[in-house]
C-alpha positions, -999 to 999 in steps of 0.1 A, spaced: 150 25 91 142 9 54 126 -21 64 98 -29 87 107 -47 117 87 -70 146 80 -55 176 56 -83 190 38 -117 179 15 -136 197 -11 -163 186 -35 -135 180 -18 -101 170 12 -89 155 25 -52 161 56 -42 138 69 -7 124 87 10 97 97 40 118 91 73 111 72 72 79 85 112 67 123 90 69 110 61 55 127 52 22 122 26 -4 93 -1 1 87 -23 28 63 -56 27 46 -66 59 30 -98 49 53 -122 62 67 -103 92 28 -101 108 17 -136 92 -13 -120 76 -34 -147 54 -60 -123 38 -43 -91 27 -5 -82 18 3 -44 30 33 -28 16 47 11 23 62 27 -2 87 60 -10 95 75 -43 121 106 -43 109 135 -65 115 124 -101 114 89 -92 92 62 -107 87 25 -99 113 9 -122 84 -10 -141 49 -15 -149 28 -42 -137 -5 -59 -133 -18 -89 -110 -31 -124 -116 -60 -119 -91 -53 -91 -62 -67 -59 -66 -45 -32 -46 -55 1 -30 -30 30 -23 -33 52 2 -10 86 -3 2 97 31 21 126 17 38 144 -13 23 140 -51 27 121 -79 10 105 -107 -5 69 -111 -1 56 -150 -36 32 -150 -34 16 -185 -14 46 -202 -35 73 -184 -17 95 -158 -38 102 -129 -30 128 -104 -29 120 -65 -15 137 -32 -18 134 2 -51 122 11 -58 104 -21 -69 68 -22 -68 46 -53 -78 12 -62 -69 -8 -90 -83 -41 -103 -63 -69 -108 -56 -65 -148 -49 -30 -150 -13 -19 -161 1 5 -133 31 23 -123 35 53 -99 58 86 -103 64 110 -79 61 147 -96 64 167 -65 95 184 -48 92 160 -16 87 121 -17 57 105 -22 47 84 5 20 56 3 5 24 15 -2 -5 -8 -29 -28 2 -34 -60 -20 -62 -85 -11 -77 -110 -37 -104 -95 -57 -140 -105 -51 -130 -121 -18 -147 -98 5 -176 -115 22 -180 -93 53 -166 -61 61 -167 -40 97 -206 -34 96 -215 -69 88 -182 -87 104 -178 -68 136 -192 -78 168 -199 -50 197 -186 -63 230 -207 -56 257 
């Protein structure tokens, strides 16, 4: 599977899949599919030696990348930063960025985008324990 597919959607939640992550190829955005209103989330893979085909930055969204498998480099404002399975990388909107797979297996990652400075509450201050 090379795209996200909606499995179920109700007024209160949505469930989608990109299939087996080890077999996923390419890039899949899920904001529209899930109907999110506060974040964008995407799944991406880069084959060995492959790079994202462009550098980019954002107007207002910061990004957090979670590397699920493989090895690579993030090129952040011209500096190469090595990453591997388990790496978590935050990138401010103004930072120029690109990603390259440097290992012998695909680099598989999740990217989460949200408006910088917009998080007012998080799990410890927003969560409500139900009895």
